[in-house]
MIDOSE-1310 file (N, C-alpha, C; in nm, 2 decimals, decimal comma, always signed):
residues 48
mpsl	+10,23/+9,66/+13,64/+10,31/+9,63/+13,53/+10,30/+9,48/+13,48; +10,28/+9,38/+13,57/+10,27/+9,25/+13,52/+10,15/+9,23/+13,42; +10,04/+9,31/+13,44/+9,92/+9,29/+13,36/+9,96/+9,34/+13,22; +10,05/+9,44/+13,20/+10,09/+9,49/+13,07/+10,17/+9,38/+13,00
frfl	+10,26/+9,31/+13,07/+10,33/+9,21/+13,01/+10,24/+9,09/+12,97; +10,15/+9,06/+13,05/+10,05/+8,95/+13,02/+9,97/+8,99/+12,89; +9,93/+9,11/+12,89/+9,85/+9,15/+12,77/+9,94/+9,15/+12,64; +10,06/+9,20/+12,65/+10,15/+9,19/+12,54/+10,18/+9,05/+12,49
mvva	+10,19/+8,96/+12,59/+10,22/+8,82/+12,55/+10,10/+8,76/+12,49; +9,98/+8,79/+12,53/+9,86/+8,74/+12,47/+9,84/+8,79/+12,33; +9,87/+8,92/+12,31/+9,86/+8,98/+12,17/+9,97/+8,91/+12,08; +10,09/+8,89/+12,14/+10,20/+8,83/+12,06/+10,16/+8,69/+12,02
vlsa	+10,11/+8,61/+12,11/+10,07/+8,47/+12,08/+9,96/+8,47/+11,98; +9,86/+8,55/+11,99/+9,75/+8,56/+11,89/+9,80/+8,60/+11,75; +9,89/+8,70/+11,75/+9,95/+8,74/+11,62/+10,03/+8,63/+11,56; +10,11/+8,56/+11,64/+10,19/+8,45/+11,59/+10,10/+8,34/+11,53
mtag	+9,99/+8,31/+11,60/+9,90/+8,20/+11,55/+9,83/+8,24/+11,42; +9,79/+8,37/+11,41/+9,73/+8,42/+11,29/+9,83/+8,41/+11,18; +9,95/+8,46/+11,20/+10,05/+8,46/+11,09/+10,09/+8,32/+11,05; +10,10/+8,23/+11,15/+10,13/+8,09/+11,12/+10,02/+8,02/+11,04
glyi	+9,89/+8,05/+11,08/+9,78/+8,00/+11,00/+9,77/+8,05/+10,86; +9,80/+8,18/+10,84/+9,80/+8,23/+10,71/+9,91/+8,17/+10,62; +10,03/+8,15/+10,68/+10,14/+8,09/+10,61/+10,11/+7,95/+10,57; +10,05/+7,87/+10,66/+10,02/+7,73/+10,63/+9,91/+7,73/+10,52
lsey	+9,81/+7,81/+10,52/+9,71/+7,82/+10,42/+9,77/+7,86/+10,29; +9,86/+7,95/+10,28/+9,92/+8,00/+10,16/+10,02/+7,89/+10,10; +10,08/+7,82/+10,18/+10,18/+7,72/+10,13/+10,12/+7,59/+10,09; +10,03/+7,54/+10,17/+9,98/+7,40/+10,14/+9,84/+7,39/+10,07
fepd	+9,77/+7,50/+10,06/+9,64/+7,49/+10,00/+9,63/+7,59/+9,88; +9,72/+7,58/+9,79/+9,71/+7,67/+9,67/+9,61/+7,62/+9,57; +9,53/+7,71/+9,51/+9,43/+7,67/+9,42/+9,50/+7,63/+9,28; +9,43/+7,55/+9,21/+9,48/+7,51/+9,08/+9,46/+7,63/+8,98
prev	+9,57/+7,66/+8,91/+9,55/+7,78/+8,82/+9,47/+7,74/+8,70; +9,38/+7,82/+8,66/+9,30/+7,80/+8,54/+9,26/+7,93/+8,48; +9,23/+7,93/+8,35/+9,20/+8,05/+8,28/+9,04/+8,06/+8,28; +8,99/+8,18/+8,31/+8,85/+8,20/+8,31/+8,82/+8,32/+8,22
tqpv	+8,74/+8,30/+8,12/+8,70/+8,41/+8,03/+8,55/+8,42/+8,03; +8,50/+8,54/+8,05/+8,36/+8,57/+8,05/+8,33/+8,69/+7,98; +8,23/+8,70/+7,90/+8,20/+8,82/+7,82/+8,14/+8,93/+7,92; +8,18/+9,05/+7,89/+8,13/+9,16/+7,97/+8,02/+9,23/+7,89
sgvk	+7,90/+9,24/+7,96/+7,79/+9,29/+7,89/+7,80/+9,44/+7,88; +7,76/+9,50/+7,76/+7,76/+9,64/+7,74/+7,89/+9,70/+7,70; +7,99/+9,62/+7,66/+8,12/+9,67/+7,62/+8,14/+9,62/+7,47; +8,17/+9,71/+7,38/+8,20/+9,68/+7,24/+8,35/+9,68/+7,22
vrrq	+8,40/+9,57/+7,16/+8,54/+9,56/+7,13/+8,56/+9,60/+6,98; +8,65/+9,70/+6,97/+8,68/+9,74/+6,83/+8,79/+9,65/+6,77; +8,77/+9,60/+6,66/+8,87/+9,52/+6,59/+8,94/+9,61/+6,48; +9,07/+9,60/+6,48/+9,14/+9,68/+6,39/+9,19/+9,60/+6,27
């Protein structure tokens, strides 16, 4: 039984580190918003 608890603790710590890292990346390293327009080849736009 102690090995099960040890395994669950290792999984919990790894999950918490992953979630914390993703949270820090999403909060502190946001990209600058900018508009990107590129023509799509092979598509005709109908003008009304």
